C-alpha positions as CSV (number, residue, x, y, z in Angstrom):
1,M,32.5,-24.6,27.7
2,P,36.3,-24.6,26.6
3,R,37.6,-21.3,27.0
4,S,38.9,-20.9,23.5
5,H,35.1,-21.9,22.5
6,F,33.6,-19.7,24.9
7,F,36.0,-16.4,23.1
8,A,34.9,-17.7,19.7
9,A,31.1,-17.9,20.3
10,A,31.4,-14.5,22.0
11,L,32.8,-12.9,19.2
12,I,30.6,-14.5,16.6
13,A,27.7,-13.1,18.9
14,A,29.4,-9.7,18.8
15,F,29.3,-9.6,14.9
16,A,25.9,-10.4,14.8
17,F,24.8,-8.1,17.1
18,A,26.9,-5.5,15.1
19,A,25.3,-6.3,12.3
20,R,21.6,-6.5,13.7
21,A,22.3,-2.9,14.5
22,E,21.5,0.4,12.5
23,P,24.5,0.8,10.0
24,P,26.9,3.4,10.3
25,A,26.5,6.4,8.6
26,A,27.0,7.0,4.8
27,G,28.6,10.3,5.7
28,G,27.4,13.4,3.6
29,N,25.0,15.6,5.0
30,P,24.0,15.0,8.4
31,A,20.2,15.1,7.5
32,D,20.6,12.8,4.6
33,D,21.0,10.2,7.7
34,A,18.1,11.0,9.7
35,V,16.2,9.9,6.1
36,W,17.2,6.3,6.2
37,L,15.1,3.5,7.6
38,R,15.7,0.0,8.3
39,V,13.9,-3.1,9.6
40,K,13.9,-3.7,13.9
41,G,11.6,-7.0,14.2
42,K,8.6,-6.8,12.6
43,E,8.4,-3.5,12.2
44,I,10.2,-0.4,9.6
45,V,11.8,2.3,12.0
46,T,13.3,5.6,11.3
47,S,17.2,6.3,12.3
48,Q,18.5,6.6,15.0
49,A,20.2,10.1,13.8
50,G,16.9,11.9,13.7
51,A,14.4,13.7,16.3
52,G,13.3,11.2,18.2
53,G,14.9,7.8,16.0
54,G,14.2,5.2,16.1
55,K,10.2,4.8,15.6
56,P,7.8,3.1,13.8
57,F,7.7,4.2,10.6
58,I,4.2,3.3,8.4
59,P,4.3,3.9,4.8
60,V,1.8,5.1,2.5
61,G,1.5,6.2,-0.7
62,V,0.8,5.2,-4.4
63,G,1.8,3.6,-7.2
64,Y,3.7,5.8,-10.0
65,C,3.4,3.9,-13.1
66,R,5.4,6.5,-15.3
67,D,5.0,7.1,-18.4
68,V,2.7,3.9,-18.9
69,I,-0.4,4.3,-17.1
70,I,0.2,8.7,-16.1
71,R,2.9,10.7,-18.4
72,A,6.1,11.7,-16.5
73,Q,5.5,14.7,-14.4
74,D,7.7,14.1,-11.4
75,D,7.4,17.4,-9.1
76,E,3.6,16.9,-9.4
77,V,3.3,13.7,-8.2
78,M,5.3,14.2,-5.8
79,K,3.9,17.6,-4.1
80,F,0.0,15.8,-5.0
81,C,0.8,13.0,-2.3
82,K,2.2,15.2,0.3
83,E,-1.0,17.5,-0.2
84,R,-3.2,13.9,0.1
85,Y,-0.9,12.9,3.2
86,L,1.0,9.8,1.2
87,N,5.0,9.8,2.2
88,T,5.9,7.1,-0.5
89,V,5.4,7.1,-4.3
90,R,6.4,3.5,-5.7
91,L,8.2,3.8,-8.8
92,S,7.8,1.3,-11.6
93,F,11.0,0.8,-13.6
94,Y,11.9,-2.0,-15.8
95,L,15.3,-4.1,-16.0
96,L,14.5,-6.2,-19.4
97,Y,12.3,-4.5,-21.6
98,F,10.0,-1.2,-21.2
99,N,6.2,-2.6,-19.6
100,G,6.9,-6.0,-20.9
101,K,7.2,-4.9,-24.8
102,K,10.2,-7.0,-26.1
103,E,10.5,-3.9,-29.1
104,R,11.4,-1.9,-26.4
105,P,14.0,-3.3,-24.6
106,I,15.9,-1.3,-21.3
107,D,19.4,0.4,-21.3
108,V,19.8,-0.5,-18.2
109,D,22.5,2.7,-17.3
110,A,20.1,5.0,-19.4
111,H,16.9,3.7,-17.7
112,I,18.4,4.3,-14.6
113,R,20.0,8.2,-15.5
114,D,16.6,9.1,-17.5
115,F,13.9,7.3,-15.8
116,I,14.8,6.6,-12.4
117,D,17.1,9.5,-11.4
118,P,14.6,11.9,-12.0
119,V,11.9,10.8,-9.8
120,V,14.6,10.1,-7.3
121,E,15.6,13.7,-7.1
122,A,12.2,14.6,-7.2
123,A,11.6,12.9,-4.0
124,R,14.3,14.6,-2.3
125,R,13.3,17.8,-3.3
126,N,9.5,17.1,-1.8
127,H,10.5,14.9,0.9
128,V,9.0,11.6,0.2
129,Y,10.5,8.2,-0.7
130,V,11.2,6.4,-3.5
131,I,10.2,2.2,-3.5
132,L,12.1,1.3,-7.1
133,D,9.6,-1.6,-8.2
134,D,10.9,-4.1,-10.8
135,H,7.5,-4.4,-12.5
136,E,8.2,-7.5,-13.9
137,Y,7.4,-11.2,-13.3
138,L,9.9,-13.7,-13.7
139,S,7.9,-14.5,-17.0
140,A,7.4,-13.1,-20.1
141,E,4.7,-10.6,-21.1
142,I,1.4,-11.5,-19.3
143,D,-1.9,-11.2,-20.6
144,E,-3.3,-7.7,-18.9
145,A,-6.4,-8.8,-19.5
146,T,-6.1,-12.3,-17.3
147,A,-3.6,-11.2,-15.0
148,R,-3.8,-12.6,-12.0
149,E,-5.0,-15.8,-13.5
150,K,-2.8,-18.5,-15.2
151,Q,-0.5,-17.5,-18.1
152,K,0.7,-18.8,-20.9
153,S,3.8,-16.9,-21.1
154,N,6.8,-18.6,-20.5
155,L,9.5,-18.5,-17.3
156,W,12.5,-16.7,-18.0
157,D,15.0,-19.2,-18.2
158,E,19.1,-18.8,-16.5
159,A,20.6,-16.2,-18.8
160,T,17.6,-13.9,-18.4
161,I,17.5,-14.4,-14.7
162,Q,21.2,-13.5,-14.6
163,K,20.6,-10.5,-16.9
164,W,17.7,-9.1,-14.6
165,I,20.4,-10.0,-11.9
166,D,23.0,-7.9,-13.0
167,G,20.2,-5.2,-13.7
168,W,19.7,-4.8,-10.3
169,V,23.3,-4.9,-9.3
170,K,23.9,-1.9,-11.0
171,V,20.1,-0.1,-9.6
172,A,21.8,-1.2,-6.0
173,T,25.3,0.3,-7.0
174,R,23.9,3.7,-8.3
175,Y,21.5,4.3,-5.3
176,R,23.0,2.6,-1.9
177,D,24.0,5.9,-0.6
178,E,20.5,7.5,-1.3
179,P,18.1,7.7,1.9
180,Y,15.1,8.8,-0.2
181,V,14.7,4.9,-1.5
182,L,13.2,3.5,0.4
183,G,13.9,0.1,-1.1
184,Y,14.1,-2.6,-3.6
185,E,11.1,-4.3,-4.4
186,L,13.1,-6.8,-6.4
187,I,10.2,-8.4,-8.7
188,N,7.0,-7.5,-8.9
189,E,4.5,-10.6,-9.4
190,P,5.9,-13.8,-10.2
191,H,3.2,-16.4,-11.6
192,D,2.9,-20.4,-12.3
193,I,6.3,-20.9,-10.6
194,P,7.0,-23.1,-8.1
195,A,7.6,-21.4,-4.2
196,D,11.3,-23.0,-4.1
197,V,11.8,-22.3,-7.2
198,A,10.6,-18.5,-6.9
199,R,12.1,-18.2,-3.5
200,E,16.0,-19.5,-5.1
201,K,16.2,-17.4,-7.9
202,I,15.2,-14.1,-5.8
203,T,17.2,-14.9,-2.8
204,R,20.2,-15.4,-5.5
205,C,18.9,-11.4,-6.5
206,L,18.9,-10.7,-3.0
207,Q,22.4,-11.8,-2.3
208,A,24.2,-10.4,-5.1
209,I,22.5,-6.8,-3.9
210,R,24.3,-7.4,-0.8
211,K,27.8,-7.3,-2.3
212,V,27.1,-4.0,-3.0
213,D,24.5,-2.6,-1.3
214,T,24.5,-3.5,2.8
215,R,22.3,-0.6,3.8
216,H,18.8,-0.6,1.5
217,I,15.7,-2.5,2.2
218,I,14.5,-5.5,0.2
219,L,11.2,-5.9,-0.4
220,L,10.3,-9.5,-1.2
221,G,7.3,-10.8,-3.2
222,N,6.3,-14.1,-3.7
223,N,5.5,-16.9,-6.0
224,S,1.9,-16.5,-6.4
225,W,0.9,-13.2,-7.9
226,S,2.3,-12.3,-4.7
227,H,-0.7,-12.7,-3.0
228,S,-0.9,-12.5,0.8
229,R,-1.9,-16.3,0.8
230,G,1.3,-16.8,-1.0
231,M,4.0,-15.4,2.0
232,E,4.3,-18.9,3.7
233,K,4.7,-21.3,1.0
234,T,7.4,-19.4,-0.9
235,W,9.3,-17.4,2.4
236,G,8.2,-19.6,5.9
237,A,11.1,-21.9,5.0
238,T,13.8,-18.8,5.0
239,A,12.3,-15.8,6.3
240,S,14.3,-15.1,9.7
241,T,17.5,-15.6,7.9
242,V,17.1,-15.4,4.0
243,D,19.3,-11.7,4.7
244,A,21.6,-12.5,7.4
245,P,23.6,-11.0,9.1
246,Y,21.9,-7.5,7.8
247,N,18.2,-8.7,8.5
248,N,16.8,-5.5,6.6
249,V,14.3,-7.2,4.7
250,V,10.4,-7.0,4.3
251,F,7.8,-9.2,3.0
252,T,5.3,-7.9,0.2
253,F,2.1,-8.6,-0.9
254,H,-0.5,-7.6,-3.3
255,D,-4.6,-8.8,-3.2
256,Y,-7.5,-7.4,-4.9
257,P,-11.2,-7.8,-5.0
258,L,-12.0,-11.4,-4.6
259,D,-8.6,-12.5,-4.7
260,D,-9.1,-13.0,-1.2
261,H,-11.5,-11.1,1.5
262,P,-9.7,-8.9,3.7
263,W,-10.6,-11.1,7.1
264,K,-8.7,-13.7,4.7
265,V,-5.5,-11.8,4.0
266,Q,-5.6,-10.2,8.2
267,K,-5.4,-13.6,9.0
268,N,-2.3,-14.4,5.9
269,I,0.0,-11.1,7.1
270,T,-0.3,-11.7,10.1
271,S,0.5,-15.3,11.3
272,F,3.3,-15.0,8.8
273,R,4.3,-12.4,10.6
274,D,4.0,-13.0,13.8
275,A,5.4,-16.5,13.3
276,H,9.1,-15.6,11.7
277,G,9.0,-12.1,13.7
278,V,9.1,-9.7,10.1
279,P,7.6,-6.8,8.7
280,V,5.0,-7.0,6.2
281,L,4.1,-4.6,3.9
282,C,1.4,-4.3,1.0
283,T,3.1,-2.1,-1.8
284,E,0.0,-3.1,-4.5
285,F,-3.8,-3.3,-3.8
286,G,-6.9,-1.4,-5.7
287,A,-10.0,-2.0,-7.1
288,T,-10.4,-3.8,-10.2
289,H,-13.2,-1.3,-11.5
290,W,-13.2,-3.5,-15.2
291,N,-14.7,-6.3,-14.4
292,K,-15.8,-5.9,-10.9
293,S,-18.8,-3.6,-9.4
294,E,-18.7,-0.5,-8.0
295,T,-20.2,-2.3,-4.6
296,V,-17.4,-5.1,-4.9
297,C,-14.2,-2.8,-5.4
298,R,-15.2,-0.4,-2.5
299,E,-16.4,-2.9,0.0
300,F,-12.8,-4.5,-0.7
301,E,-11.1,-1.3,-0.5
302,A,-12.6,-0.6,3.0
303,G,-11.6,-4.3,4.4
304,M,-8.5,-3.8,3.5
305,F,-7.6,-0.2,4.9
306,A,-9.3,-1.8,8.2
307,V,-7.2,-4.4,8.0
308,F,-3.7,-1.8,7.5
309,A,-5.4,0.4,10.4
310,R,-5.6,-2.7,13.1
311,E,-2.7,-4.2,12.2
312,N,-0.3,-1.3,11.6
313,V,0.5,-2.3,8.2
314,G,1.9,0.2,5.2
315,W,0.2,0.2,1.5
316,M,0.8,1.5,-1.5
317,I,-2.8,1.8,-3.5
318,W,-2.3,1.6,-7.7
319,A,-1.9,3.3,-9.5
320,L,-1.7,6.9,-9.8
321,K,-3.9,7.4,-13.1
322,T,-4.6,11.2,-12.9
323,L,-3.4,14.6,-10.7
324,Q,-7.3,14.9,-9.9
325,D,-9.7,13.6,-7.4
326,Q,-13.0,12.8,-8.6
327,P,-14.2,9.9,-5.7
328,R,-17.8,10.8,-7.1
329,N,-17.3,10.7,-10.8
330,T,-15.3,7.7,-11.2
331,T,-15.3,5.1,-14.0
332,N,-16.4,1.8,-13.4
333,T,-16.7,-0.5,-16.8
334,V,-19.2,-3.2,-15.0
335,D,-21.4,-1.1,-14.0
336,N,-21.1,1.8,-16.1
337,V,-21.6,4.4,-13.7
338,G,-20.8,7.7,-13.4
339,L,-21.5,11.4,-13.8
340,G,-20.8,11.7,-17.5
341,P,-20.3,12.3,-19.7
342,P,-17.8,12.1,-19.5
343,R,-16.7,9.5,-17.5
344,V,-13.1,10.9,-15.7
345,Y,-10.8,8.4,-13.7
346,D,-10.3,9.2,-10.1
347,S,-6.9,9.8,-9.1
348,C,-6.5,6.3,-7.5
349,Q,-9.9,4.7,-6.9
350,Y,-11.5,5.8,-4.2
351,S,-9.4,8.7,-3.2
352,D,-12.6,10.0,-0.9
353,I,-11.8,6.2,1.1
354,W,-7.6,6.6,1.2
355,K,-7.4,10.5,1.6
356,P,-8.5,10.1,5.3
357,V,-7.0,7.0,6.0
358,A,-3.9,8.3,4.8
359,R,-4.1,11.3,7.0
360,I,-4.1,9.2,10.1
361,M,-2.1,6.3,9.1
362,G,1.3,7.9,7.2
363,S,4.0,8.1,9.3
364,P,5.5,11.9,8.8
365,F,8.7,12.2,7.3
366,P,11.8,12.0,9.6
367,A,13.9,15.0,10.6
368,G,17.0,15.0,11.7
369,D,16.2,18.6,13.7
370,G,12.7,18.0,14.7
371,A,11.7,21.4,12.3
372,N,10.6,18.9,9.8
373,A,9.6,20.9,6.7
374,G,8.3,18.2,4.8
375,E,6.2,17.0,7.7
376,Q,2.3,17.9,6.6
377,T,-0.7,19.4,9.3
378,R,-2.6,16.6,10.6
């Protein structure tokens, strides 16, 4: 190799190494520097600025569908989660229409100020991470009664896609220095869209965000309701390069009873993770008690938790309904079970299963000095 080529190659390699290394601290409070998470290979890891930094971090948490499924009560939600050994809250927010309702258009600046900011501030006060989940679908409003089946809703046109991307740029600009935001989940559950088209649109959004925020983890769903079986089809061609040179992405999946059996989910996620050397995270799963029996729901959840524990994969269960555990008095519409009247909802189906798993699996919140006031006793 000519000497000039050698030096050029060395310079390129040096830049690539620097890009893959942990980003520089954002400045300010040194304790904040310890809170940052990043991707390293197939894992999410803690900051080198923290005590014992660079350790694998497993997020475990719940969906917080604020003012849709549960009323806004931000500090109470954070405390409730911490008491149950959860380290993360997945906040559903919106960039186009609130909960998909066209009569409720979103003013992104106001939504950030009035809806997202209070949750992030509560997370900071309580030492909990927040995933910012744009809970939309790359389409118009879906029919919730037939969710995860083929829909008649129209896919977003180009103008709407650009509005979505512009909204994300505003969100990323607001939170680019906020380590209590674990990451940005760009889109909830795309559906009825070819894999390559979904990949192109989501990648455009990712690249736009990187112009204003190169530090946060970005979470990528896929074209098939974000089912685990859609991961390879959507991202296999670019999984290891889509976020170059930052390489700070996590691939997410959502599965529910009879979408796929847990052992099939395990095969889907491990083959994708190991083939491409990237992390995976379940940002939504749970029990569809409105159209599946109690037995089907419990067997599915138990199987999924076995997969998560065996594979060290983090999880977010859907979704917080009340700040009270009622695992022996849950509502199952199919079986018409419960100890009522009245039948009541569990905090998040079925807390007798997920609470002990959270205590075992969830990573403690990072600390700068080893004296972590936010860490739970295990």
